[in-house]
C-alpha positions, 0 to 999 in steps of 0.5 A: 254151551257157549254163553254167547250162543245160549243167549240166542237160543230162545230166538231161534225158530223151531223149524222142521221140514214137514213143509219144504216150501214154507221152510225155504221161505223162512230160511231165506228170511233168516239169511237176509238178516245176516250182514254181508261183508264188503265185496268191493275187493272182488268180482262177483258174477252169476253164471250158468254151468252148461249141464242138463239142466243148467246149474246156476253158480255165483262166482266170487273172485278176489284179486290175484286169486288162483285157487278155487273151491266148489262150495255147496250150501247147507239147508238139509238138501231142501232149502237154500240157494246162491242168494241165501249162501251169499253172506257165507260165500262172500265171507269165505272168499274175503277171508281166504283169498280163494275163488269161491264157486257157490252152487245153486244145486237142485233141491229135494224133495222135488229133486231127490238124490242124485240131482244135487250131487250131479249138479255139484259134480257137473260144476266141478268138471266145468271148473276144471275144464274151463280153468284158464277162462275162469282164471284158476289153477286146475291143480288147486281146486277144492270142494267143500260146504256146510252141513248138507252141502259138506255131505255133497262135497264129500260125495263128489270127492268119492265120485271123482276118485272112482270115475277118474274125474278132476283132481281135487286138492282139498276137502273143507267139510263143516258140520257135514251130513254124512250118514243117513243111519243115525246110529251114533251116540250124538244122533241118539242123545241130541234129540232136541238141541237148537236148530238141528234136531234128530227128527229134522235130520230124519226128515232131511234124509227122507226128502233127499233119498226119496225112498231109495237106499243110500249109496256112498255118494249120497251118504259118504259114511257108507263108503267102504274105501276112503283111500286116495281121497283129498286131504280134509279139514273137518269141523264139528259142533259139540251139540249136533246130531252129526258130530260123531259121524263127522269125527268117525269119518275123520278117523276113518280117513286118517286110517286110510292114509288121508291127511286130516285136520279135525276141529270139534268146536266146544260149546257150539251147536249146528249152524251156530256160526250164523250168530256172528256176534259171538266170539266163538262164531267169529273164530269158526268163520276165520278158521275156515278162511285160514284153512282154505287159504293155507290148503290152496297156497300151492 
């Protein structure tokens, strides 16, 4: 493991998702401790997407930005909101120069699938239909996210393709949660790695699915056809139960004719980019911004 990251392992909470309410509070405390980048060079506003129910979003608009990304936070489908995602959404907008629409989707287990997916998809449709008012190019709208949010993003890319929805130009999937079955080598071997253990993954999927069988929109790895999807950048962490699911999804997209960049970050674990003092974390975060900027450059 990367030595800078390893030094922090003993300080990380041994979190699980047995008590979602308590873990949301702990997650919020951790997020509040992360430095927020300077947002003076952008306009930040909270809006409500008209849906049933309404969806809260926070929009980060750098000067002269035209492309946009519908951005979904991590947290195992159970934790997180636009406030906990603020340090990361602001940093992504700053480094990419792209409008970031951070989505406060409904959380499980109170709101199991398809609630979060429906909120994300409603935001995508709203952004495309109101592109002129939002000051974005409707031909340059991407989807993306961290962890559970990346899985939601991949799911709405499938849904937009299948339903003839808004055209998505790119997918930015960081350490995505894609498969509830947990059958890969990394899922079997990384049972007690930092932050995301296999038991925590199991709990997250149970909360999200609410006892129902997963569909491809909930667990995109279950999709049998990955053709005609937007180009993708997929990032995986070496010591992460999701690692092999991410790599396999990237290979399947390539085999379906979808352009893909895949970066497996050696020496990292799930969510370790939150340790922003580490050099590898700084490179990870910079790459996300650079990739998005290039993808939406027109």
